[in-house]
mmCIF file of the C-alpha atoms, coordinates in Angstrom:
data_MODEL
# 
_entry.id   MODEL 
# 
loop_
_atom_site.group_PDB 
_atom_site.id 
_atom_site.type_symbol 
_atom_site.label_atom_id 
_atom_site.label_alt_id 
_atom_site.label_comp_id 
_atom_site.label_asym_id 
_atom_site.label_entity_id 
_atom_site.label_seq_id 
_atom_site.pdbx_PDB_ins_code 
_atom_site.Cartn_x 
_atom_site.Cartn_y 
_atom_site.Cartn_z 
_atom_site.occupancy 
_atom_site.B_iso_or_equiv 
_atom_site.pdbx_formal_charge 
_atom_site.auth_seq_id 
_atom_site.auth_comp_id 
_atom_site.auth_asym_id 
_atom_site.auth_atom_id 
_atom_site.pdbx_PDB_model_num 
ATOM 1  C CA . MET A 1 1  ? 0.000  0.000  0.000   1.00 0.00 ? 1  MET A CA 1 
ATOM 2  C CA . THR A 1 2  ? 1.241  3.527  -0.719  1.00 0.00 ? 2  THR A CA 1 
ATOM 3  C CA . ASP A 1 3  ? 0.416  6.904  0.724   1.00 0.00 ? 3  ASP A CA 1 
ATOM 4  C CA . VAL A 1 4  ? 0.837  10.145 -1.166  1.00 0.00 ? 4  VAL A CA 1 
ATOM 5  C CA . VAL A 1 5  ? 2.224  13.279 0.462   1.00 0.00 ? 5  VAL A CA 1 
ATOM 6  C CA . VAL A 1 6  ? 2.657  16.661 -1.145  1.00 0.00 ? 6  VAL A CA 1 
ATOM 7  C CA . GLU A 1 7  ? 6.045  18.251 -0.655  1.00 0.00 ? 7  GLU A CA 1 
ATOM 8  C CA . GLN A 1 8  ? 7.081  21.831 -1.309  1.00 0.00 ? 8  GLN A CA 1 
ATOM 9  C CA . VAL A 1 9  ? 10.156 22.104 -3.532  1.00 0.00 ? 9  VAL A CA 1 
ATOM 10 C CA . VAL A 1 10 ? 12.135 24.885 -5.157  1.00 0.00 ? 10 VAL A CA 1 
ATOM 11 C CA . VAL A 1 11 ? 12.291 24.438 -8.933  1.00 0.00 ? 11 VAL A CA 1 
ATOM 12 C CA . ASP A 1 12 ? 14.277 26.004 -11.736 1.00 0.00 ? 12 ASP A CA 1 
ATOM 13 C CA . PRO A 1 13 ? 14.281 25.254 -15.486 1.00 0.00 ? 13 PRO A CA 1 
ATOM 14 C CA . VAL A 1 14 ? 16.417 22.146 -14.894 1.00 0.00 ? 14 VAL A CA 1 
ATOM 15 C CA . THR A 1 15 ? 14.344 20.581 -12.085 1.00 0.00 ? 15 THR A CA 1 
ATOM 16 C CA . VAL A 1 16 ? 10.736 21.485 -13.008 1.00 0.00 ? 16 VAL A CA 1 
ATOM 17 C CA . ARG A 1 17 ? 8.544  18.487 -13.961 1.00 0.00 ? 17 ARG A CA 1 
ATOM 18 C CA . CYS A 1 18 ? 5.204  17.909 -15.633 1.00 0.00 ? 18 CYS A CA 1 
ATOM 19 C CA . GLY A 1 19 ? 2.543  17.663 -12.936 1.00 0.00 ? 19 GLY A CA 1 
ATOM 20 C CA . ASP A 1 20 ? 4.225  20.201 -10.654 1.00 0.00 ? 20 ASP A CA 1 
ATOM 21 C CA . GLN A 1 21 ? 1.890  22.818 -9.247  1.00 0.00 ? 21 GLN A CA 1 
ATOM 22 C CA . ILE A 1 22 ? 3.657  26.156 -9.628  1.00 0.00 ? 22 ILE A CA 1 
ATOM 23 C CA . LEU A 1 23 ? 2.835  29.338 -7.723  1.00 0.00 ? 23 LEU A CA 1 
ATOM 24 C CA . VAL A 1 24 ? 3.017  32.356 -10.064 1.00 0.00 ? 24 VAL A CA 1 
ATOM 25 C CA . GLY A 1 25 ? 1.668  35.746 -9.025  1.00 0.00 ? 25 GLY A CA 1 
ATOM 26 C CA . GLY A 1 26 ? -0.355 34.257 -6.179  1.00 0.00 ? 26 GLY A CA 1 
ATOM 27 C CA . GLN A 1 27 ? -2.094 31.752 -8.474  1.00 0.00 ? 27 GLN A CA 1 
ATOM 28 C CA . VAL A 1 28 ? -1.472 28.023 -8.700  1.00 0.00 ? 28 VAL A CA 1 
ATOM 29 C CA . PHE A 1 29 ? -0.907 26.471 -12.137 1.00 0.00 ? 29 PHE A CA 1 
ATOM 30 C CA . THR A 1 30 ? -0.325 22.787 -12.974 1.00 0.00 ? 30 THR A CA 1 
ATOM 31 C CA . VAL A 1 31 ? 2.392  22.091 -15.543 1.00 0.00 ? 31 VAL A CA 1 
ATOM 32 C CA . ARG A 1 32 ? 0.975  20.091 -18.464 1.00 0.00 ? 32 ARG A CA 1 
ATOM 33 C CA . ASP A 1 33 ? 3.880  20.286 -20.923 1.00 0.00 ? 33 ASP A CA 1 
ATOM 34 C CA . MET A 1 34 ? 7.176  22.088 -21.350 1.00 0.00 ? 34 MET A CA 1 
ATOM 35 C CA . ARG A 1 35 ? 9.690  22.909 -24.050 1.00 0.00 ? 35 ARG A CA 1 
ATOM 36 C CA . ALA A 1 36 ? 13.377 23.747 -23.816 1.00 0.00 ? 36 ALA A CA 1 
ATOM 37 C CA . LEU A 1 37 ? 14.345 27.220 -24.981 1.00 0.00 ? 37 LEU A CA 1 
ATOM 38 C CA . PRO A 1 38 ? 17.714 28.579 -26.088 1.00 0.00 ? 38 PRO A CA 1 
ATOM 39 C CA . ARG A 1 39 ? 20.168 29.573 -23.347 1.00 0.00 ? 39 ARG A CA 1 
ATOM 40 C CA . GLY A 1 40 ? 18.695 27.223 -20.715 1.00 0.00 ? 40 GLY A CA 1 
ATOM 41 C CA . GLY A 1 41 ? 15.145 28.520 -20.346 1.00 0.00 ? 41 GLY A CA 1 
ATOM 42 C CA . LYS A 1 42 ? 11.877 26.565 -20.517 1.00 0.00 ? 42 LYS A CA 1 
ATOM 43 C CA . ARG A 1 43 ? 8.375  27.369 -21.684 1.00 0.00 ? 43 ARG A CA 1 
ATOM 44 C CA . LEU A 1 44 ? 5.800  25.830 -19.349 1.00 0.00 ? 44 LEU A CA 1 
ATOM 45 C CA . ASP A 1 45 ? 2.301  25.115 -20.648 1.00 0.00 ? 45 ASP A CA 1 
ATOM 46 C CA . PHE A 1 46 ? -0.404 24.821 -17.997 1.00 0.00 ? 46 PHE A CA 1 
ATOM 47 C CA . HIS A 1 47 ? -3.663 22.850 -17.941 1.00 0.00 ? 47 HIS A CA 1 
ATOM 48 C CA . ASP A 1 48 ? -5.760 26.022 -18.239 1.00 0.00 ? 48 ASP A CA 1 
ATOM 49 C CA . GLY A 1 49 ? -4.094 26.910 -21.570 1.00 0.00 ? 49 GLY A CA 1 
ATOM 50 C CA . THR A 1 50 ? -1.793 29.638 -20.311 1.00 0.00 ? 50 THR A CA 1 
ATOM 51 C CA . SER A 1 51 ? 1.980  29.481 -20.543 1.00 0.00 ? 51 SER A CA 1 
ATOM 52 C CA . PHE A 1 52 ? 4.958  30.857 -18.640 1.00 0.00 ? 52 PHE A CA 1 
ATOM 53 C CA . THR A 1 53 ? 8.575  31.314 -19.689 1.00 0.00 ? 53 THR A CA 1 
ATOM 54 C CA . MET A 1 54 ? 11.222 30.391 -17.139 1.00 0.00 ? 54 MET A CA 1 
ATOM 55 C CA . ARG A 1 55 ? 14.546 32.121 -17.721 1.00 0.00 ? 55 ARG A CA 1 
ATOM 56 C CA . PRO A 1 56 ? 17.729 30.263 -16.713 1.00 0.00 ? 56 PRO A CA 1 
ATOM 57 C CA . THR A 1 57 ? 17.796 32.190 -13.404 1.00 0.00 ? 57 THR A CA 1 
ATOM 58 C CA . THR A 1 58 ? 14.083 31.813 -12.534 1.00 0.00 ? 58 THR A CA 1 
ATOM 59 C CA . VAL A 1 59 ? 13.407 30.035 -9.242  1.00 0.00 ? 59 VAL A CA 1 
ATOM 60 C CA . LEU A 1 60 ? 9.859  29.196 -8.091  1.00 0.00 ? 60 LEU A CA 1 
ATOM 61 C CA . TRP A 1 61 ? 8.065  27.230 -5.375  1.00 0.00 ? 61 TRP A CA 1 
ATOM 62 C CA . ALA A 1 62 ? 6.179  24.136 -6.489  1.00 0.00 ? 62 ALA A CA 1 
ATOM 63 C CA . SER A 1 63 ? 4.041  21.437 -4.887  1.00 0.00 ? 63 SER A CA 1 
ATOM 64 C CA . ARG A 1 64 ? 4.939  17.925 -5.934  1.00 0.00 ? 64 ARG A CA 1 
ATOM 65 C CA . PRO A 1 65 ? 3.199  14.672 -4.949  1.00 0.00 ? 65 PRO A CA 1 
ATOM 66 C CA . ARG A 1 66 ? 5.455  11.954 -3.601  1.00 0.00 ? 66 ARG A CA 1 
ATOM 67 C CA . ARG A 1 67 ? 4.497  8.357  -2.885  1.00 0.00 ? 67 ARG A CA 1 
ATOM 68 C CA . LEU A 1 68 ? 5.491  6.819  0.407   1.00 0.00 ? 68 LEU A CA 1 
ATOM 69 C CA . ARG A 1 69 ? 5.703  3.081  0.710   1.00 0.00 ? 69 ARG A CA 1 
ATOM 70 C CA . ARG A 1 70 ? 4.201  1.607  3.830   1.00 0.00 ? 70 ARG A CA 1 
ATOM 71 C CA . ARG A 1 71 ? 5.627  -1.548 5.268   1.00 0.00 ? 71 ARG A CA 1 
# 
């Protein structure tokens, strides 16, 4: 059996993942897809149809589900 916990993580263009819930301007967006951009940036596409460009130096808070295995 597994339990799921939500952890808060700091993400940048290298560590962001699909499914992360990103806090931008006080609103929460869930990352649906992303594309690499020149010079180390990423374009994040969200489930609501909006997008956000992360520059190489952008750092954001994200919520990420993590499964815990119970013994």
